[in-house]
C-alpha positions in Angstrom: -169.8 34.2 -11.6 -173.5 34.4 -10.6 -175.3 37.5 -9.4 -178.8 37.3 -8.0 -181.3 40.1 -7.6 -184.5 39.8 -5.6 -187.7 41.9 -5.7 -190.7 41.8 -3.5 -194.3 42.9 -4.1 -196.0 44.4 -1.1 -199.5 43.5 -2.1 -199.2 39.8 -2.6 -195.8 39.2 -1.2 -194.5 37.9 -4.5 -190.8 37.0 -4.6 -188.8 37.4 -7.8 -185.3 36.0 -8.3 -183.1 37.1 -11.2 -179.8 35.4 -11.8 -177.0 37.1 -13.9 -174.1 34.8 -15.2 -170.8 36.3 -16.2 -167.3 34.8 -16.7 -164.2 36.0 -14.9 -162.7 37.0 -18.2 -165.5 39.6 -18.6 -164.8 41.3 -15.3 -162.6 44.0 -16.9 -163.9 46.8 -14.5 -164.4 47.1 -10.8 -168.1 48.4 -11.1 -171.2 47.0 -12.6 -174.4 48.8 -13.6 -177.5 46.7 -13.2 -180.8 47.8 -14.8 -184.2 46.2 -14.1 -186.9 47.0 -16.7 -190.3 45.9 -15.5 -193.3 45.1 -17.7 -196.9 45.7 -16.6 -200.1 45.8 -18.5 -200.9 49.4 -17.7 -197.5 50.9 -18.6 -196.1 48.1 -20.8 -192.6 49.0 -21.9 -192.9 52.5 -20.3 -192.8 51.3 -16.8 -190.2 52.8 -14.6 -186.9 51.0 -14.5 -184.6 50.5 -11.6 -180.9 50.9 -11.8 -178.2 50.0 -9.4 -174.4 50.3 -9.5 -172.6 47.5 -7.9 -168.9 47.9 -6.9 -166.9 44.7 -7.1 -164.4 43.9 -4.4 -160.8 44.4 -5.6 -159.6 41.6 -3.3 -162.1 39.2 -4.9 -160.9 40.0 -8.4 -157.3 39.7 -7.3 -158.0 36.3 -5.7 -159.6 35.0 -8.9 -156.7 36.2 -11.1 -154.2 34.8 -8.7 -155.9 31.5 -8.7 -155.7 31.5 -12.5 -152.0 32.4 -12.4 -151.3 29.5 -10.0 -153.1 27.1 -12.3 -151.1 28.2 -15.3 -147.8 27.9 -13.3 -148.7 24.4 -12.2 -149.7 23.5 -15.8 -146.3 24.7 -17.0 -144.5 22.7 -14.3 -146.4 19.6 -15.3 -145.5 20.1 -19.0 -141.9 20.7 -18.1 -141.7 17.4 -16.1 -143.4 15.6 -18.9 -140.9 16.8 -21.5 -138.0 15.9 -19.2 -139.2 12.3 -18.7 -139.9 11.9 -22.4 -136.3 13.0 -23.2 -134.9 10.8 -20.6 -136.8 7.8 -21.9 -135.7 8.6 -25.5 -132.1 8.7 -24.5 -132.3 5.3 -22.8 -134.3 3.7 -25.6 -131.7 3.2 -28.4 -129.3 0.8 -26.6 -132.1 -1.8 -26.2 -134.1 -1.2 -29.4 -131.6 -0.2 -32.0 -129.1 -2.5 -33.7 -125.7 -3.1 -32.2 -122.9 -0.5 -32.4 -121.0 -2.5 -35.0 -124.1 -2.6 -37.3 -124.6 1.2 -37.0 -121.0 2.0 -37.8 -119.7 2.0 -41.3 -117.0 -0.6 -41.9 -113.5 0.8 -42.3 -111.7 -0.5 -45.3 -108.2 -1.5 -44.5 -105.2 -2.4 -46.7 -103.0 -5.5 -46.2 -99.6 -4.2 -45.1 -97.8 -7.4 -44.3 -97.5 -10.7 -46.3 -98.4 -13.7 -44.2 -97.9 -17.4 -44.6 -100.4 -20.2 -44.0 -100.0 -24.0 -44.0 -103.1 -25.7 -45.3 -104.0 -29.2 -43.9 -106.7 -31.2 -45.8 -107.8 -34.6 -46.9 -107.9 -35.7 -50.6 -111.6 -36.7 -50.4 -112.3 -36.5 -54.1 -110.7 -35.2 -57.3 -113.2 -32.3 -57.4 -112.4 -31.4 -53.7 -108.7 -31.5 -54.6 -109.5 -28.9 -57.2 -111.2 -26.7 -54.6 -108.2 -26.8 -52.3 -105.9 -25.8 -55.2 -108.3 -23.0 -56.2 -108.4 -21.8 -52.5 -104.6 -21.7 -52.5 -104.6 -19.7 -55.7 -107.2 -17.3 -54.3 -105.1 -16.8 -51.1 -102.0 -16.1 -53.1 -103.5 -13.9 -55.9 -106.2 -11.9 -54.1 -105.0 -11.9 -50.5 -101.2 -11.8 -51.1 -100.6 -14.8 -48.8 -97.8 -17.3 -49.0 -99.5 -20.7 -49.1 -97.7 -23.9 -48.0 -99.5 -26.8 -49.6 -98.1 -30.3 -50.0 -99.4 -30.5 -53.6 -97.3 -27.4 -54.5 -94.2 -28.7 -52.7 -94.1 -32.4 -53.7 -90.4 -32.5 -54.6 -89.2 -31.4 -51.1 -91.9 -33.5 -49.5 -90.7 -36.6 -51.4 -87.1 -35.9 -50.2 -87.9 -35.2 -46.5 -90.9 -37.4 -46.0 -94.3 -36.4 -44.7 -93.4 -36.2 -41.0 -90.1 -34.3 -41.5 -91.7 -31.9 -44.0 -94.6 -31.1 -41.7 -92.3 -30.8 -38.6 -90.1 -28.3 -40.4 -93.0 -26.1 -41.5 -94.7 -26.3 -38.0 -91.5 -25.1 -36.3 -91.3 -22.2 -38.8 -94.8 -21.2 -38.0 -94.4 -21.6 -34.2 -91.5 -19.1 -34.4 -93.6 -16.6 -36.3 -97.1 -15.1 -36.4 -98.1 -17.4 -39.3 -101.1 -19.8 -39.2 -102.1 -23.4 -39.9 -105.4 -23.7 -41.7 -107.2 -27.0 -41.1 -109.9 -27.7 -43.7 -112.3 -30.3 -42.3 -114.2 -32.7 -44.5 -115.6 -36.2 -44.6 -112.2 -37.7 -45.0 -110.7 -35.7 -42.1 -113.3 -37.1 -39.7 -113.0 -40.7 -41.1 -109.2 -40.7 -40.8 -109.4 -39.3 -37.2 -111.7 -42.1 -36.3 -109.3 -44.6 -37.8 -106.6 -43.0 -35.6 -108.8 -43.7 -32.6 -109.0 -47.4 -33.5 -111.7 -47.4 -36.0 -111.8 -48.9 -39.5 -108.8 -48.0 -41.7 -109.6 -45.5 -44.4 -108.0 -45.7 -47.9 -109.2 -43.1 -50.4 -108.8 -43.3 -54.1 -107.1 -39.9 -54.4 -104.6 -40.8 -51.7 -103.7 -43.9 -53.7 -103.4 -41.9 -57.0 -101.4 -39.1 -55.4 -97.5 -39.3 -55.6 -97.3 -38.0 -52.1 -100.0 -40.2 -50.6 -102.0 -39.4 -47.5 -100.5 -36.5 -45.7 -103.4 -35.8 -43.4 -102.9 -38.8 -41.1 -99.3 -37.8 -40.2 -100.5 -34.2 -40.0 -103.0 -35.1 -37.4 -100.5 -37.2 -35.6 -98.1 -34.3 -35.4 -100.5 -31.4 -34.8 -103.2 -32.7 -32.4 -100.9 -32.9 -29.4 -100.1 -29.2 -29.9 -103.6 -28.1 -30.9 -105.3 -29.2 -27.8 -103.2 -26.8 -25.7 -105.1 -23.6 -25.2 -102.0 -21.6 -25.6 -101.7 -22.8 -29.2 -105.3 -22.0 -30.3 -104.2 -18.8 -32.0 -101.9 -20.7 -34.3 -104.7 -22.9 -35.7 -107.7 -22.0 -37.8 -110.4 -24.6 -38.2 -112.7 -24.2 -41.2 -114.9 -26.1 -43.7 -116.8 -25.4 -46.9 -120.4 -25.4 -45.7 -121.8 -25.9 -49.2 -120.3 -29.4 -49.5 -119.6 -30.4 -45.9 -121.1 -29.7 -42.4 -120.0 -29.2 -38.9 -120.5 -32.9 -38.2 -117.4 -33.5 -40.4 -115.2 -31.8 -37.8 -113.2 -34.2 -35.6 -113.8 -34.0 -31.9 -110.5 -32.3 -30.9 -111.1 -29.4 -33.3 -114.6 -28.6 -31.8 -113.0 -26.9 -28.8 -112.2 -23.8 -30.8 -114.0 -21.5 -33.3 -115.1 -23.1 -36.6 -115.5 -21.0 -39.7 -117.7 -21.5 -42.7 -116.2 -21.0 -46.1 -116.8 -18.8 -48.0 -119.4 -17.1 -45.8 -116.8 -16.3 -43.1 -113.7 -16.1 -45.3 -113.1 -12.5 -44.4 -112.9 -13.4 -40.7 -110.6 -16.3 -41.5 -108.2 -13.9 -43.4 -108.2 -11.5 -40.5 -107.1 -14.4 -38.3 -104.3 -15.1 -40.8 -103.3 -11.4 -40.5 -103.3 -11.9 -36.7 -105.9 -9.2 -36.2 -109.7 -9.0 -35.5 -112.4 -7.8 -37.8 -114.4 -6.3 -34.9 -112.8 -4.0 -32.4 -114.3 -1.6 -29.8 -115.8 1.2 -31.8 -114.4 -0.1 -35.1 -115.3 -2.6 -37.8 -112.7 -3.4 -40.4 -113.3 -4.6 -43.9 -111.2 -5.8 -46.8 -112.6 -5.2 -50.3 -113.4 -8.3 -52.3 -113.3 -10.9 -49.5 -117.0 -11.1 -48.5 -119.3 -13.9 -49.5 -121.0 -11.7 -52.1 -117.8 -10.2 -53.7 -115.0 -12.8 -53.5 -115.9 -14.3 -56.9 -115.5 -10.9 -58.7 -111.8 -11.5 -59.3 -110.6 -14.4 -61.6 -109.2 -16.5 -58.8 -112.3 -16.1 -56.8 -114.5 -16.9 -59.7 -112.6 -20.2 -60.3 -112.9 -21.1 -56.6 -116.7 -20.5 -56.7 -117.0 -22.6 -59.9 -115.1 -25.4 -58.2 -117.3 -25.4 -55.1 -120.5 -25.4 -57.2 -119.2 -28.2 -59.4 -118.5 -30.5 -56.4 -121.9 -29.5 -54.8 -123.7 -30.6 -58.0 -121.7 -33.8 -58.1 -122.7 -34.6 -54.5 -126.4 -34.1 -55.3 -126.1 -36.5 -58.2 -124.0 -39.0 -56.2 -125.2 -39.0 -52.6 -122.9 -41.9 -51.7 -119.9 -40.4 -53.3 -117.6 -40.8 -50.2 -118.3 -44.5 -49.9 -117.5 -44.8 -53.6 -114.1 -43.1 -53.0 -113.1 -45.6 -50.3 -110.9 -48.5 -51.4 -110.7 -51.9 -49.7 -107.2 -53.3 -49.0 -107.2 -55.8 -52.0 -108.3 -53.1 -54.3 -105.6 -50.8 -53.0 -103.0 -53.3 -53.7 -104.1 -53.6 -57.3 -103.4 -49.9 -57.9 -100.3 -49.4 -60.0 -99.2 -46.5 -57.8 -99.1 -48.6 -54.7 -95.6 -49.8 -53.7 -94.0 -51.6 -50.9 -92.3 -48.5 -49.7 -95.7 -46.8 -49.3 -96.9 -49.7 -47.1 -93.8 -49.4 -44.9 -94.4 -45.7 -44.6 -98.0 -46.3 -43.5 -96.9 -48.8 -40.9 -94.3 -46.4 -39.6 -96.8 -43.6 -39.4 -99.3 -45.9 -37.6 -96.7 -46.8 -34.9 -95.8 -43.2 -34.5 -99.4 -41.9 -34.2 -100.3 -44.7 -31.7 -97.9 -43.2 -29.3 -98.8 -39.6 -30.1 -102.6 -40.1 -29.9 -102.3 -41.8 -26.5 -100.4 -38.8 -25.2 -102.5 -36.1 -26.9 -106.0 -37.2 -25.9 -105.5 -36.6 -22.2 -108.2 -33.9 -22.2 -110.6 -36.1 -24.2 -112.7 -38.4 -22.0 -112.7 -42.2 -22.2 -116.3 -42.1 -23.3 -115.4 -39.9 -26.3 -112.6 -42.2 -27.3 -114.9 -45.2 -27.1 -117.4 -43.3 -29.3 -114.6 -42.9 -31.9 -113.7 -46.6 -31.8 -117.2 -47.9 -32.3 -118.3 -45.4 -34.8 -118.2 -46.2 -38.5 
């Protein structure tokens, strides 16, 4: 606030302006005493002074204080709105910036209550791969408490019934229950599927040496017509060992469903065997000792991991290992284990699969079939 005082000299008409500055906070009283002390040569500091009492308007002080109060209220309102919008933005922020709900939640450890059964379908690509399949069956039985149906473990009944009858009986048992069929894809599986589509016939060394022969070809003949039906997807689990094979080794019909990598996604595979899901709304389930980092902590898991690593190292040293395992027809006839009955069985299977494949590939385009026939 500025106060001005003016003085006039009568002799020379001199005008003197004096300005007094004071803040509103200093106006604690309603009156002000103003003193003017002149200085002249004759009287110096003893010159007469002039005093004047000025009364301040109450309305003026009131208006000033009211203005200050309004400013404070507006400031508080602004701060309140600012805090409100900041809280609102903070509440909306986590769903877009934070990890998913499944990652935030702690996995719930569950115990296996029911013993399940699984039929394992595979190809005898190599002796080391045969060892992997056996070790996987042992791990499923010992660690997971699963009843494993494997042709190598049931060779006596398979020899009595034959491949087609043995597979058909187990498939019917699985269809009437909640059990599953695990299809392990590999180089041999893809090659034999191409042969079924009209490509070059495949004869692997381990098939020739095995007393039960090639069980994959009749398995594909029997299962593919049922597999391609969407209603049957839940019965089949397609997987492969990604350390020794790739997704390119999966036959075309099996690419229409989820493919799992072993042993990275073995826990998800086992939840499928249990006929349940690992991820549910607001819940993430876990089974101890089945993750990629922990499955090898038990003896059967350790043996499985060693078998996978052994075959992986062999593949690095022998990049053409699969071609080396394939036998030509004359070489196959020289094998002591080859008999005339086996050849008749192969011809019977071939005639049967020709009819089955033609009826099961209705959802596969003609272009895809031609690709199978001209590949390899």
